N, C-alpha and C positions, 0 to 999 in steps of 0.2 A: 279702516278697510272700506268704509262707505265712500270716502273721498277718493280713494284709489280707483274704485270702480267708476266713479263719476268722471275722473280724469281720463281713464281709458275709453269710456263711452264718448267723451268729447273728441278725443284724438281720432277715434274710429269714425265718428260722424264727419270730421274734417277730411279724413282720407276718402270716405265715400263721396262726399260732395266734390272732391277734386276731379271726379270724372267729368265734370262740367267745364273744366279748364280749357280744353281745346276749342270749345264752342265760343268762348268769350275773350280769349287771349290770342294775339297775333305775333307777339314778340318771340322771335326764334330762339333766343337764349333761354327764356323761361320755358318754352315748349320743349327744348332739348333736355333741360333738367327734369321736366315732367316725364319725358320719354324714358330717361334712366330710372326714374321712380317707378314707372309702369313695368319696366323690365324686372326691377326688384320685387314688385308685387307678383308678377307672373311667375318669377322664380320661386317665390314663397309658396305659391299655389302648387307648383310642381313638387317641391321638396316635401311639403306636408300633406301629400296625397289628396289634392283638390280641396284643401281647407286653408282658410286665411289664418296666418300665424297670430294675428292680433285677436281674431275671434276665438281661437283656441286658448289663448292666454286669458281673455275675458271670461270665457265659460269656466275655465279652471278656477279662477278667483271667485266667481259666483257659485261654484259647486253645481253647475248646470251642464255638465259634460254630456248628458244623455240627449239633450236637445239637438236634433239634427238640422233644424231649420236655420237658414242663413240669418246671420245677425242683422243684416240690413232689412230683412222682412220684419224681424222683431221690432226694430226701430220705427219702421213705417207704421206698424200697427200701434205701437206705444205712444209715439209723439204726434203722428199726423192722422191717426185713425183710418189708415188705408189698409183694407183687408183683401182686396182682390188682385194683388200682384203676386207673381210667381218668380221662381228662380230664372225661368226662361226669359221673362221680361227684363229682368235686371241684367242678365248676360247679354241680351240684345243691346241694351243701352251701353254697356261696357265696350262691346265690339264696335258699335257706331262711333263712340267717342274715340276709341283707339284708331279707327280708320281715318277720322278727321285729323287726328294728331299726326299720323304718319304721312298723310297727304300734305299737310301744311309744312312739314319738315322736309319734304322731298325724299323721304325714306320709305317709299311705298313698298318696294320689293323686299327690303330688309324687314320691314314691319310685318308684311304678309308671311315671311318665313317664321317669325316669332310666333304669330298666331297659329300657323300650321303645326309647329313643334308642340305648342300647348295642346291643340286638339288631337294630335296623334297620341301624345301622352295620356290625355283624358280617355280616349278610345281604348288604348291598351290597358289602362288602369281599370276601367269598367269591365273589360273583357276578362281580366284576371280575377276580378271579384266574383264572377259567376261560377 
């Protein structure tokens, strides 16, 4: 079980680090695959009520389902000893990375529509929780 958790953590770290892809890669084929990967990630966030499916799986295996903190914040504290970052900072980095990606792929308006759909969903989801 310990090795399964380690493998999931490594996969999760690689997925998290993938947000840097648009800043360092200019090959349109790689960026297009990454764009589809981002759509898959955003779709997962929408389906699982603003939660990452990989984080849900990891928390279930660790029996840590009550922890509401984003797993990336937990990793930053655990591995890099960074304690002053919030979900808003991380979301800002995701958005900037996505904007760079859709700009490089000349999919700016399509990409903005995906972001808009996500934020409309997020707004409606938060409104319904109150």
